[in-house]
C-alpha positions as CSV (number, residue, x, y, z in Angstrom):
1,X,-92.6,-90.3,-68.5
2,X,-90.6,-87.6,-70.7
3,X,-91.1,-87.0,-74.2
4,X,-87.8,-88.3,-74.9
5,X,-88.1,-91.5,-73.3
6,X,-91.6,-92.4,-74.8
7,X,-90.0,-91.6,-78.1
8,X,-86.7,-93.9,-77.1
9,X,-89.3,-96.5,-76.1
10,X,-91.9,-96.2,-79.1
11,X,-88.8,-96.4,-81.8
12,X,-87.1,-99.0,-80.1
13,X,-83.7,-96.6,-80.5
14,X,-80.8,-96.6,-77.8
15,X,-80.3,-93.5,-75.4
16,X,-77.8,-90.9,-76.4
17,X,-74.1,-92.6,-76.0
18,X,-75.0,-96.5,-76.6
19,X,-77.1,-95.2,-79.9
20,X,-73.7,-93.3,-81.1
21,X,-71.5,-96.2,-80.2
22,X,-73.8,-98.5,-82.1
23,X,-74.1,-96.5,-85.1
24,X,-69.9,-96.0,-85.2
25,X,-69.2,-99.7,-84.8
26,X,-72.2,-100.3,-87.2
27,X,-70.3,-97.8,-89.8
28,X,-67.1,-99.5,-89.4
29,X,-68.2,-102.7,-90.2
30,X,-70.5,-101.4,-93.0
31,X,-67.8,-99.9,-94.7
32,X,-65.3,-102.9,-94.5
33,X,-67.9,-105.2,-95.8
34,X,-69.0,-102.7,-98.7
35,X,-65.0,-102.4,-99.7
36,X,-65.2,-106.2,-99.4
37,X,-68.2,-106.3,-102.0
38,X,-66.9,-104.3,-104.4
39,X,-63.6,-105.9,-104.6
40,X,-65.6,-109.3,-104.9
41,X,-67.5,-107.3,-108.0
42,X,-64.4,-105.7,-109.3
43,X,-62.5,-109.1,-108.9
44,X,-58.7,-107.1,-109.1
45,X,-55.8,-109.5,-109.2
46,X,-55.5,-110.4,-105.6
47,X,-59.2,-111.5,-105.7
48,X,-58.7,-113.5,-108.3
49,X,-55.5,-115.0,-107.1
50,X,-57.9,-115.4,-103.2
51,X,-60.5,-116.7,-104.8
52,X,-58.1,-119.6,-106.7
53,X,-56.4,-120.6,-103.5
54,X,-59.7,-121.4,-101.9
55,X,-60.8,-123.0,-104.6
56,X,-63.7,-121.4,-105.7
57,X,-64.5,-120.9,-109.3
58,X,-63.3,-117.2,-110.3
59,X,-66.5,-116.3,-111.9
60,X,-68.5,-116.7,-109.0
61,X,-66.6,-113.7,-107.7
62,X,-68.9,-111.0,-108.7
63,X,-71.9,-113.1,-107.5
64,X,-70.4,-113.3,-103.9
65,X,-69.7,-109.8,-103.9
66,X,-73.6,-108.8,-104.8
67,X,-74.9,-111.4,-102.6
68,X,-72.4,-109.7,-99.8
69,X,-73.7,-106.2,-100.7
70,X,-77.3,-106.9,-100.6
71,X,-77.0,-108.6,-97.1
72,X,-75.0,-105.2,-96.1
73,X,-77.8,-102.9,-97.5
74,X,-80.4,-105.2,-95.5
75,X,-78.3,-104.7,-92.5
76,X,-78.3,-101.0,-93.1
77,X,-82.0,-100.6,-93.4
78,X,-83.4,-100.0,-90.1
79,X,-86.8,-102.4,-90.8
80,X,-84.6,-105.2,-92.1
81,X,-81.5,-104.5,-90.2
82,X,-82.3,-108.1,-88.0
83,X,-82.8,-109.7,-91.2
84,X,-79.4,-108.2,-92.6
85,X,-77.5,-109.7,-89.5
86,X,-78.6,-112.9,-90.0
87,X,-77.8,-113.4,-93.6
88,X,-74.2,-111.8,-92.8
89,X,-74.1,-114.2,-90.1
90,X,-74.2,-116.9,-92.8
91,X,-72.3,-115.2,-95.3
92,X,-69.2,-115.1,-92.8
93,X,-70.4,-119.0,-91.6
94,X,-69.6,-119.8,-95.3
95,X,-66.5,-117.9,-95.5
96,X,-65.4,-119.6,-92.4
97,X,-66.0,-123.2,-93.8
98,X,-64.4,-122.4,-97.0
99,X,-61.3,-121.0,-95.3
100,X,-61.3,-123.9,-93.0
101,X,-61.7,-126.1,-96.4
102,X,-58.5,-125.6,-97.5
103,X,-56.5,-125.2,-93.9
104,X,-55.8,-121.3,-93.7
105,X,-54.1,-119.9,-90.9
106,X,-56.6,-119.7,-87.8
107,X,-56.9,-115.8,-87.8
108,X,-58.0,-116.1,-91.5
109,X,-60.1,-118.8,-90.9
110,X,-61.8,-118.4,-87.8
111,X,-60.9,-115.3,-85.7
112,X,-61.2,-112.5,-88.4
113,X,-65.0,-113.7,-89.3
114,X,-66.0,-114.1,-85.5
115,X,-64.8,-110.7,-85.1
116,X,-66.7,-109.4,-88.1
117,X,-69.7,-111.0,-87.1
118,X,-69.4,-109.9,-83.1
119,X,-69.1,-106.5,-84.5
120,X,-72.2,-106.8,-86.6
121,X,-74.5,-108.1,-83.6
122,X,-73.1,-105.9,-81.0
123,X,-73.4,-102.8,-83.3
124,X,-77.2,-103.9,-83.6
125,X,-77.8,-104.5,-80.1
126,X,-76.2,-101.6,-78.8
127,X,-78.5,-99.3,-81.9
128,X,-81.5,-101.1,-80.6
129,X,-83.0,-101.2,-77.4
130,X,-85.8,-103.6,-78.4
131,X,-83.4,-106.2,-79.7
132,X,-82.0,-105.9,-76.3
133,X,-85.0,-106.4,-74.6
134,X,-86.0,-109.7,-76.5
135,X,-82.5,-110.9,-75.8
136,X,-83.1,-110.1,-72.0
137,X,-86.7,-112.1,-72.2
138,X,-85.3,-114.9,-73.6
139,X,-82.3,-115.2,-71.4
């Protein structure tokens, strides 16, 4: 077994292009989540309007933003990335439920959060060979 193959097997990192595809996809989703979290914390007028439309008290916007940022930080740290992905999946599920409750359009309520969640897990699967093996072994 070569040194590169041995290091990949030990670290759980995917090889070459797969690893970089996962990093790029993950980077895009992390940038979106950080921006969204900061917007909740800052609570500009569009966030206040959205919170009002969703019937969520505006005073909770900052707490929601901090929660999103903490979950995103856990996702970014390799040792806690799976925990971060699980927590972000729950966060997005809550977003779907809130949008469904007020009857928002399908894209806003279902499709967009599902795309983001798929990107979160897709990036993680591309980056982590151990996770791919775990899922393959369970399937």
